[in-house]
C-alpha positions as CSV (number, residue, x, y, z in Angstrom):
1,M,-69.6,88.7,201.6
2,L,-66.0,89.3,202.5
3,K,-66.7,88.1,206.0
4,N,-68.2,84.8,204.7
5,N,-65.2,84.2,202.5
6,F,-62.8,84.7,205.4
7,K,-64.8,82.0,207.4
8,Y,-64.4,79.5,204.5
9,I,-60.7,80.2,204.2
10,L,-60.2,79.7,208.0
11,I,-62.1,76.3,208.0
12,L,-59.9,75.1,205.1
13,L,-56.7,76.0,206.9
14,I,-57.9,74.1,210.1
15,L,-58.7,71.0,208.0
16,A,-55.4,71.1,206.3
17,M,-53.5,71.3,209.6
18,A,-55.5,68.4,211.0
19,S,-54.7,66.3,208.0
20,C,-51.0,67.0,208.4
21,A,-51.2,66.0,212.1
22,K,-52.8,62.7,211.4
23,R,-50.8,59.7,212.7
24,G,-49.4,57.1,210.3
25,S,-46.8,54.3,210.2
26,I,-43.3,55.0,208.8
27,T,-42.0,52.4,206.3
28,G,-38.4,51.6,205.5
29,G,-38.9,51.4,201.8
30,L,-38.1,48.4,199.6
31,K,-35.8,45.7,200.8
32,D,-32.3,46.0,199.4
33,T,-31.7,43.2,196.9
34,I,-28.7,44.6,195.1
35,A,-25.3,43.0,195.6
36,P,-22.2,45.1,196.3
37,V,-20.3,46.6,193.4
38,L,-16.5,47.1,193.0
39,K,-16.0,50.8,192.5
40,M,-12.2,50.9,192.3
41,S,-9.1,48.8,192.6
42,F,-5.4,49.4,192.8
43,P,-3.8,48.1,190.8
44,K,-6.7,47.9,188.3
45,N,-8.4,44.6,187.8
46,F,-6.8,42.7,184.8
47,S,-3.5,44.6,185.2
48,T,-0.4,43.3,183.5
49,N,3.3,43.6,184.5
50,F,2.2,43.3,188.2
51,K,5.2,44.1,190.4
52,G,3.8,44.8,193.9
53,N,2.7,42.8,196.9
54,E,-0.5,44.7,197.9
55,I,-3.9,45.1,196.3
56,K,-6.7,47.5,197.4
57,L,-10.3,47.0,196.5
58,T,-13.0,49.6,197.1
59,F,-16.8,48.8,197.1
60,D,-19.9,51.0,196.9
61,E,-21.2,49.9,200.3
62,Y,-20.1,48.1,203.5
63,I,-19.3,44.5,202.9
64,K,-18.5,41.4,205.1
65,L,-16.6,38.3,204.3
66,K,-18.4,34.9,204.8
67,D,-16.6,31.5,204.7
68,L,-13.6,33.1,203.0
69,N,-11.3,30.1,203.8
70,K,-13.7,27.8,201.8
71,Q,-14.8,30.2,199.1
72,L,-11.6,31.9,198.0
73,I,-9.7,30.1,195.2
74,I,-6.3,31.4,194.2
75,S,-4.9,30.1,191.0
76,P,-2.1,29.2,190.7
77,P,-2.0,28.3,194.4
78,M,0.4,30.2,196.6
79,K,2.8,28.5,199.1
80,Y,2.1,31.2,201.7
81,E,-1.5,32.4,201.9
82,P,-2.1,36.1,201.4
83,L,-3.5,38.2,204.3
84,I,-6.9,39.7,203.5
85,L,-8.1,42.6,205.8
86,P,-10.2,43.8,207.4
87,T,-12.3,40.9,208.8
88,N,-15.0,43.2,210.0
89,A,-17.5,45.2,208.0
90,S,-15.8,47.7,205.7
91,K,-16.0,49.4,202.2
92,Y,-12.4,48.4,201.6
93,L,-10.4,45.1,201.2
94,T,-6.6,44.9,201.3
95,I,-4.8,41.8,199.9
96,K,-1.2,41.5,201.1
97,I,0.7,38.9,199.1
98,N,3.2,36.9,201.2
99,D,4.6,34.7,198.4
100,T,7.1,35.2,195.5
101,L,5.1,35.5,192.3
102,Q,6.0,33.4,189.3
103,P,7.1,35.4,186.2
104,N,4.9,35.7,183.1
105,T,1.9,34.1,185.0
106,T,-1.7,35.1,185.2
107,Y,-3.1,35.0,188.8
108,S,-6.8,34.8,189.7
109,F,-8.4,35.5,193.0
110,N,-11.9,34.0,192.8
111,F,-13.9,35.1,195.9
112,G,-16.8,32.7,195.1
113,Q,-19.7,33.7,197.3
114,S,-17.7,35.1,200.2
115,I,-18.3,38.9,199.6
116,Q,-21.8,40.0,200.8
117,D,-23.3,43.4,201.7
118,N,-23.3,44.0,205.5
119,N,-27.0,44.6,205.9
120,E,-29.0,42.1,203.8
121,G,-26.3,39.6,202.9
122,N,-26.6,40.1,199.1
123,T,-23.8,38.2,197.5
124,Y,-21.3,39.5,195.0
125,N,-21.3,36.2,193.1
126,Q,-18.0,34.8,191.7
127,F,-16.1,38.1,191.9
128,K,-12.6,37.7,190.5
129,Y,-9.6,39.9,190.7
130,I,-7.1,39.0,188.0
131,F,-3.6,40.2,187.2
132,S,-0.5,39.0,185.3
133,T,3.1,39.3,186.1
134,G,3.8,39.3,182.3
135,E,2.8,41.3,179.3
136,F,-0.7,39.9,178.8
137,I,-3.6,38.1,180.6
138,D,-3.9,34.4,179.7
139,S,-7.4,33.8,178.4
140,L,-7.8,30.1,177.6
141,S,-10.2,27.8,179.5
142,I,-11.5,24.3,179.9
143,A,-14.7,23.1,181.5
144,G,-16.5,19.9,182.6
145,N,-18.3,18.2,185.5
146,V,-17.4,16.2,188.6
147,K,-19.2,13.0,189.8
148,D,-18.7,10.5,192.5
149,A,-17.7,7.1,191.2
150,Y,-19.8,5.2,193.8
151,N,-22.4,7.6,195.3
152,K,-25.3,9.2,193.4
153,E,-24.3,12.7,194.6
154,V,-20.8,14.2,194.7
155,E,-19.7,16.0,197.9
156,P,-19.4,19.9,197.8
157,F,-16.1,21.7,197.4
158,V,-14.2,19.4,195.1
159,S,-11.0,20.9,193.7
160,V,-10.2,20.6,190.0
161,M,-6.5,21.0,189.1
162,L,-4.1,21.2,186.2
163,Y,-0.5,20.1,186.5
164,D,2.2,21.1,183.9
165,V,3.4,18.1,181.9
166,N,7.0,19.0,181.2
167,D,10.5,17.6,181.5
168,K,10.3,17.6,185.3
169,F,6.8,16.0,185.5
170,K,6.3,12.9,187.6
171,D,3.1,11.2,188.7
172,S,4.0,11.8,192.3
173,V,3.3,15.5,191.7
174,V,-0.2,15.1,193.1
175,Y,1.3,14.1,196.4
176,N,4.1,16.6,196.7
177,E,3.5,19.7,194.6
178,N,0.9,22.4,194.1
179,P,-1.0,22.4,190.8
180,R,-0.3,25.0,188.2
181,Y,-4.1,25.9,188.1
182,V,-6.9,25.2,190.5
183,T,-10.6,25.8,190.8
184,N,-13.4,24.5,193.0
185,T,-17.0,23.3,192.5
186,L,-17.9,25.2,195.7
187,D,-21.0,24.1,197.7
188,S,-23.7,23.8,195.1
189,L,-22.1,23.2,191.7
190,K,-21.3,19.9,190.0
191,T,-19.6,21.7,187.1
192,F,-16.2,23.4,186.9
193,K,-14.4,25.9,184.7
194,L,-10.7,26.6,184.7
195,E,-10.0,30.0,183.3
196,N,-7.0,32.2,182.5
197,L,-5.0,29.3,181.3
198,K,-1.8,29.2,179.3
199,A,-1.5,27.0,176.2
200,G,0.2,23.7,177.1
201,K,0.0,20.1,178.1
202,Y,-1.5,19.2,181.4
203,L,-2.6,16.4,183.8
204,L,-6.3,17.0,184.8
205,V,-7.2,15.9,188.3
206,A,-10.2,16.3,190.6
207,M,-9.8,16.0,194.3
208,K,-11.9,16.0,197.4
209,D,-9.2,17.7,199.4
210,Y,-10.2,17.3,203.1
211,N,-7.0,19.0,204.3
212,S,-7.3,21.9,201.9
213,N,-3.6,21.8,201.1
214,N,-3.7,20.9,197.3
215,K,-1.9,17.6,198.1
216,F,-3.4,14.2,197.6
217,N,-3.6,12.2,200.8
218,P,-4.8,8.6,199.9
219,N,-5.7,8.0,203.6
220,K,-8.4,10.6,203.5
221,D,-8.9,12.2,200.1
222,K,-10.9,11.1,197.0
223,I,-9.3,11.5,193.6
224,G,-10.4,11.5,190.0
225,F,-8.3,11.9,186.9
226,R,-8.1,12.0,183.2
227,K,-5.9,9.1,182.1
228,E,-4.7,10.8,179.0
229,Y,-2.9,14.2,179.3
230,I,-4.9,17.1,177.8
231,T,-3.8,20.0,175.7
232,V,-5.0,23.6,176.0
233,P,-6.7,25.1,174.1
234,N,-9.4,22.4,174.2
235,D,-13.1,22.6,173.5
236,S,-14.0,19.2,175.1
237,L,-16.2,18.9,178.2
238,F,-14.4,16.7,180.6
239,E,-16.0,14.4,183.1
240,L,-14.1,13.4,186.2
241,K,-15.3,10.7,188.7
242,I,-13.7,10.8,192.1
243,F,-13.2,7.7,194.3
244,K,-11.5,6.7,197.5
245,E,-8.5,4.4,196.8
246,V,-8.2,1.1,198.6
247,L,-5.0,1.5,200.5
248,P,-2.2,-1.1,200.3
249,F,-2.5,-3.7,203.1
250,K,-0.7,-2.7,206.3
251,A,-1.1,-4.2,209.8
252,F,-0.6,-2.5,213.1
253,K,0.4,-3.7,216.5
254,P,-1.8,-6.6,217.8
255,I,-4.1,-6.1,220.8
256,Q,-4.8,-9.0,223.2
257,A,-8.5,-9.4,223.4
258,S,-8.7,-12.6,225.6
259,G,-6.5,-15.5,226.7
260,N,-6.9,-17.1,223.2
261,R,-7.5,-14.2,220.8
262,L,-5.6,-11.2,219.3
263,L,-7.1,-8.3,217.4
264,L,-4.9,-7.2,214.5
265,P,-5.9,-3.7,213.2
266,Y,-5.2,-3.1,209.5
267,E,-5.8,-0.8,206.6
268,G,-6.4,-1.8,203.0
269,N,-7.6,-5.2,201.9
270,P,-6.6,-8.2,204.0
271,D,-7.5,-10.8,201.3
272,K,-4.6,-13.2,200.6
273,S,-2.5,-11.8,203.4
274,E,-0.5,-14.2,205.5
275,I,-0.5,-14.1,209.3
276,I,2.0,-16.2,211.3
277,L,2.0,-16.3,215.1
278,K,5.1,-17.5,216.8
279,N,6.2,-18.6,220.3
280,K,10.0,-17.9,219.8
281,A,10.8,-20.3,216.9
282,E,7.6,-22.3,217.2
283,I,4.8,-21.5,214.7
284,L,1.5,-21.7,216.6
285,P,-1.7,-23.0,214.9
286,T,-4.1,-20.1,214.3
287,I,-7.5,-19.4,212.8
288,I,-7.9,-15.9,211.1
289,T,-11.4,-14.4,211.0
290,K,-12.9,-10.9,210.5
291,F,-13.8,-8.8,213.5
292,P,-17.4,-7.5,212.8
293,K,-17.8,-3.9,211.6
294,K,-14.1,-3.0,212.3
295,D,-10.9,-3.0,210.2
296,S,-9.4,-5.7,212.4
297,L,-8.6,-9.4,212.0
298,Q,-9.1,-11.8,214.8
299,V,-6.1,-14.2,215.4
300,W,-7.3,-17.2,217.3
301,F,-4.9,-19.5,219.1
302,K,-5.1,-22.0,221.9
303,P,-4.4,-20.7,225.4
304,L,-0.8,-21.2,226.6
305,K,1.3,-19.9,229.5
306,I,3.8,-17.6,227.9
307,D,5.2,-14.1,228.5
308,S,5.4,-12.9,224.9
309,L,4.6,-13.8,221.3
310,S,5.6,-12.5,217.9
311,L,3.4,-12.0,214.8
312,A,4.4,-11.5,211.2
313,A,1.9,-10.1,208.6
314,T,2.8,-10.2,204.9
315,K,1.1,-9.4,201.6
316,N,2.8,-8.7,198.3
317,K,5.8,-6.4,199.1
318,Y,4.5,-5.6,202.6
319,K,6.1,-7.2,205.7
320,G,5.2,-6.3,209.3
321,N,6.7,-7.9,212.4
322,F,5.5,-7.3,215.9
323,N,6.6,-8.5,219.3
324,F,4.3,-8.1,222.3
325,K,3.6,-9.2,225.8
326,I,0.9,-11.7,226.7
327,K,-1.2,-11.4,229.9
328,D,-3.1,-14.1,231.7
329,Q,-6.7,-13.5,230.6
330,K,-9.9,-15.6,230.5
331,K,-10.6,-17.6,227.3
332,D,-13.6,-16.9,225.1
333,S,-16.7,-19.0,225.5
334,L,-18.7,-20.6,222.7
335,K,-21.9,-18.5,222.2
336,I,-24.4,-19.0,219.4
337,S,-26.8,-16.3,218.3
338,A,-29.4,-16.1,215.5
339,V,-29.3,-13.3,212.9
340,Q,-33.0,-13.6,212.2
341,N,-35.5,-13.4,215.0
342,G,-39.2,-14.4,214.3
343,V,-39.9,-13.7,210.7
344,L,-37.7,-15.3,208.0
345,N,-38.1,-13.7,204.6
346,F,-38.0,-15.9,201.4
347,R,-34.8,-14.2,200.1
348,E,-33.0,-14.9,203.4
349,Q,-31.1,-17.9,204.7
350,F,-31.5,-18.7,208.4
351,T,-28.1,-17.8,209.9
352,L,-26.3,-18.5,213.1
353,E,-23.3,-16.5,214.3
354,S,-20.7,-18.0,216.6
355,A,-18.5,-16.1,219.1
356,T,-15.6,-18.5,218.5
357,P,-14.6,-20.3,215.2
358,L,-16.5,-23.6,214.7
359,T,-14.6,-26.6,213.4
360,H,-17.1,-29.5,213.5
361,F,-20.8,-29.9,212.8
362,D,-23.1,-32.9,213.4
363,N,-26.3,-32.4,211.4
364,S,-27.8,-35.5,212.9
365,K,-28.2,-33.5,216.1
366,I,-30.1,-30.7,214.4
367,K,-33.8,-31.1,213.7
368,L,-36.1,-28.8,211.6
369,I,-39.8,-29.4,211.7
370,N,-42.9,-27.4,210.4
371,K,-46.1,-26.5,212.3
372,D,-47.4,-30.0,211.6
373,S,-44.3,-31.5,213.2
374,V,-43.1,-32.9,209.8
375,S,-39.3,-33.0,209.4
376,V,-37.9,-30.6,206.8
377,D,-34.7,-31.4,204.9
378,F,-31.9,-28.8,205.2
379,K,-28.3,-28.2,204.2
380,T,-25.6,-26.2,206.1
381,E,-22.7,-24.1,204.9
382,Y,-20.2,-22.5,207.2
383,D,-18.4,-19.1,206.4
384,D,-15.1,-19.5,208.2
385,F,-13.9,-15.9,207.8
386,N,-17.1,-14.4,209.1
387,Q,-18.0,-17.2,211.6
388,K,-21.5,-17.7,210.2
389,L,-23.5,-20.9,209.7
390,F,-26.1,-20.8,207.0
391,F,-29.2,-23.1,206.8
392,D,-30.7,-23.7,203.4
393,F,-34.2,-25.3,203.1
394,K,-37.4,-25.0,201.1
395,K,-39.6,-22.4,202.7
396,D,-43.4,-22.5,202.3
397,P,-45.6,-19.5,202.7
398,S,-47.5,-18.9,206.0
399,E,-45.6,-21.6,207.8
400,N,-44.0,-22.0,211.2
401,Y,-40.6,-23.7,211.6
402,T,-38.8,-24.9,214.7
403,F,-35.0,-25.6,214.8
404,T,-33.9,-27.8,217.7
405,I,-30.1,-28.0,218.0
406,L,-29.0,-30.7,220.5
407,P,-25.8,-30.5,222.6
408,G,-22.7,-31.4,220.7
409,A,-24.1,-30.4,217.3
410,M,-21.4,-27.7,217.0
411,T,-17.9,-27.8,218.3
412,D,-15.4,-24.9,218.2
413,Y,-11.6,-25.0,217.9
414,L,-11.2,-25.1,221.7
415,E,-13.4,-28.2,221.8
416,Q,-16.3,-26.3,223.4
417,T,-19.8,-27.6,222.4
418,N,-23.2,-26.0,222.4
419,D,-26.0,-26.4,224.8
420,T,-29.6,-27.2,223.6
421,L,-30.8,-24.4,221.3
422,N,-34.3,-23.7,220.0
423,Y,-35.4,-21.2,217.3
424,Q,-38.9,-20.4,216.2
425,L,-39.3,-19.0,212.7
426,T,-42.3,-17.8,210.7
427,T,-42.8,-17.1,207.0
428,R,-45.4,-14.7,205.6
429,S,-47.9,-15.2,202.8
430,L,-46.8,-14.6,199.3
431,S,-49.3,-11.7,199.0
432,E,-47.3,-9.8,201.6
433,Y,-44.3,-9.5,199.2
434,G,-43.8,-7.8,195.8
435,N,-42.0,-8.8,192.7
436,L,-39.8,-6.5,190.6
437,T,-38.6,-7.3,187.1
438,V,-35.9,-5.1,185.7
439,N,-35.4,-5.1,181.9
440,L,-31.9,-3.8,181.1
441,Q,-31.3,-1.9,177.9
442,N,-28.1,-0.8,176.1
443,V,-25.7,-2.7,178.4
444,K,-22.2,-2.1,177.1
445,H,-20.7,-5.4,178.3
446,F,-21.2,-8.2,180.8
447,P,-21.0,-9.4,183.5
448,V,-22.9,-6.8,185.5
449,I,-24.1,-6.6,189.1
450,V,-27.7,-5.3,189.6
451,E,-28.5,-4.0,193.0
452,L,-31.6,-2.7,194.9
453,T,-30.8,-0.3,197.6
454,N,-32.6,2.0,200.1
455,E,-32.3,5.7,199.8
456,K,-29.1,5.8,201.9
457,G,-27.4,3.3,199.5
458,D,-27.6,0.2,201.7
459,V,-27.8,-2.9,199.5
460,L,-31.1,-4.8,200.0
461,A,-31.0,-7.3,197.1
462,T,-28.4,-8.3,194.5
463,E,-28.5,-10.2,191.2
464,Y,-25.5,-11.1,189.0
465,S,-25.9,-11.4,185.2
466,E,-23.4,-12.8,182.7
467,G,-25.6,-12.1,179.8
468,K,-29.3,-12.0,180.6
469,T,-31.1,-8.6,180.5
470,K,-34.2,-9.7,182.3
471,I,-33.4,-9.5,186.0
472,E,-36.0,-10.7,188.5
473,F,-36.2,-9.7,192.1
474,N,-39.0,-11.9,193.4
475,L,-40.5,-11.9,196.9
476,V,-39.0,-8.6,198.0
477,E,-40.2,-6.8,201.1
478,P,-42.5,-3.9,200.1
479,T,-40.7,-0.6,200.1
480,M,-39.2,2.2,197.9
481,F,-36.2,0.8,196.1
482,W,-33.3,2.6,194.3
483,L,-31.7,0.7,191.4
484,R,-28.1,0.7,190.1
485,L,-25.9,-1.4,187.8
486,I,-22.2,-2.1,188.2
487,Y,-20.0,-3.1,185.3
488,D,-17.9,-5.9,186.9
489,D,-14.8,-5.5,184.8
490,N,-12.6,-8.0,186.7
491,K,-15.4,-10.5,187.3
492,N,-15.0,-10.7,191.1
493,K,-18.7,-10.0,191.8
494,K,-18.1,-6.8,193.7
495,W,-17.5,-3.1,193.0
496,D,-13.8,-2.1,192.8
497,S,-12.4,1.3,193.3
498,G,-9.6,2.9,191.2
499,N,-6.0,3.7,191.7
500,F,-4.2,6.9,190.6
501,L,-0.6,5.5,190.2
502,E,-1.9,2.4,188.3
503,K,-4.0,4.7,186.1
504,R,-7.0,2.5,186.8
505,Q,-10.5,4.0,187.0
506,A,-13.1,2.8,189.4
507,E,-15.6,0.3,188.0
508,E,-18.5,2.2,186.4
509,I,-21.8,2.5,188.3
510,I,-25.1,3.5,186.5
511,Y,-27.9,4.8,188.7
512,F,-31.6,4.7,187.8
513,S,-33.0,8.2,188.1
514,K,-35.9,7.7,190.4
515,G,-37.1,5.4,193.2
516,I,-39.2,2.4,192.4
517,D,-42.2,1.8,194.6
518,V,-42.9,-2.0,195.1
519,R,-46.0,-2.7,197.2
520,A,-47.4,-5.8,198.7
521,N,-48.9,-8.2,196.2
522,W,-47.6,-6.1,193.3
523,D,-45.7,-7.1,190.2
524,V,-43.7,-4.2,188.9
525,E,-41.8,-4.2,185.6
526,Q,-39.2,-1.5,185.1
527,V,-37.1,-0.7,182.0
528,F,-33.6,0.4,182.9
529,D,-31.8,2.1,180.0
530,V,-28.2,2.2,181.3
531,S,-27.2,4.5,178.4
532,L,-29.2,7.4,179.9
533,P,-27.4,9.8,182.4
534,Y,-28.5,9.8,186.0
535,V,-30.8,12.8,186.6
536,P,-31.8,13.1,190.3
537,E,-35.4,13.7,191.2
538,P,-36.2,17.2,192.3
539,K,-36.6,17.4,196.1
540,K,-40.2,18.1,197.2
541,K,-40.7,21.2,199.2
542,V,-42.8,20.8,202.3
543,D,-45.5,23.5,202.7
544,K,-45.4,24.2,206.5
545,K,-48.8,25.9,206.3
546,K,-50.4,22.7,205.0
547,K,-48.6,20.5,207.5
548,A,-51.1,18.4,209.4
549,T,-51.4,19.1,213.1
550,S,-52.8,16.9,215.8
551,G,-56.2,17.8,217.4
552,F,-55.6,15.9,220.6
């Protein structure tokens, strides 16, 4: 009996050993999803009567800094940036302050999303280190949101600033001085909150600060502002719309483009500017046109043998004078090209562009016939500034048209005339187009500009209304449209930006919240309540697993 028991015990021991020796896979446990935590700081966070120039932060695990130059917001800004070490993975951070701190001031170091754990990249979100050089921590705050005055979406990393309004305050402060307080919308937020503020009177400004220097550069930056000064404390939610200012007109040194043409680069708006070209004391006849797709004017003159010329450009208070050499170059030739090729849509005018300015037209040498060789009446209109000739005529559906332009029908300022030109045009059937009717609701005031755009914002169709609320876009090409309304405050039939020094806001634009699908042979009616805020459509996620693959 004892012998049998010993056998059983021996078998059990062998089985237990075999079980222990069985192979298996080693797992690393659950993935770390916990962000780093500040264990200790010296001086302590939210310290008062701060006197030193060095801060030490200790975390519970190894951390790394990501995009610190973008994410770190120091308020008030410092003239000399602090040194933050180390830049490699560590459990410690040291902030060495290189600036003279202001007395009785609360400072905030907002690290945004720059502090992450070294292994998994878990973010210590919006960690702030705050101290005061005075007896207490300022605790007031204001909040709001930032929008773009023209575009549907605002760019990331917009700075929001407060400037002290005191005896020394001037509007030029945004160009020359650091703000008293600053925060940033970072890369994903459209809202802002300025915290640890002192009670007082302030100018509130938003700025897309491309140079990251807290100074407004009108050549690059966008700006938005509250026209009235604000007082803190304040429970209001502030909305700031940023815009790019139109710079004052300024011309730059002319560039000779041919034996009869100069290019005059400029910035700002050239409308109503005066350009005078001189050969010594003699004023030369000129024609001024726009150089396509460039901020340059074309100054056309008749070829002459001369060594140098002078040019004066003036507008309002601006005066620019230039002297330059003239080289012997070939003159420009008259060339005519058609904007439309083949299909002519019903909302278009057939358009010709000329390489040189046209000065004379003989419509008796231009013939338009349909596919039955029947003559079609037309009218012409010439845009001098853009060098475009428009043809207006009644277009019938599913029709073919032929333009025959005989020699001498068009003459340019150099007395050059065209050769024979022929253009074949076709119209589609009405069923290949769609119609969109927009019913406006709650319009604050007129006139308004109603525009259809593509997703990028390129304008596809425009209607102007001085009072009617039913806006018809008939015979539009089938596509997905985006809709917006512009309050044309100065009645010049275009959107106008704002100006900080003039305390003028950009003209208001209201976007419809979603795209409008207009298909061929469809009549679409859309209500557009312009009192409703723009809420962007959520972006659709693409399931890569369900993505169709080719079987070929």
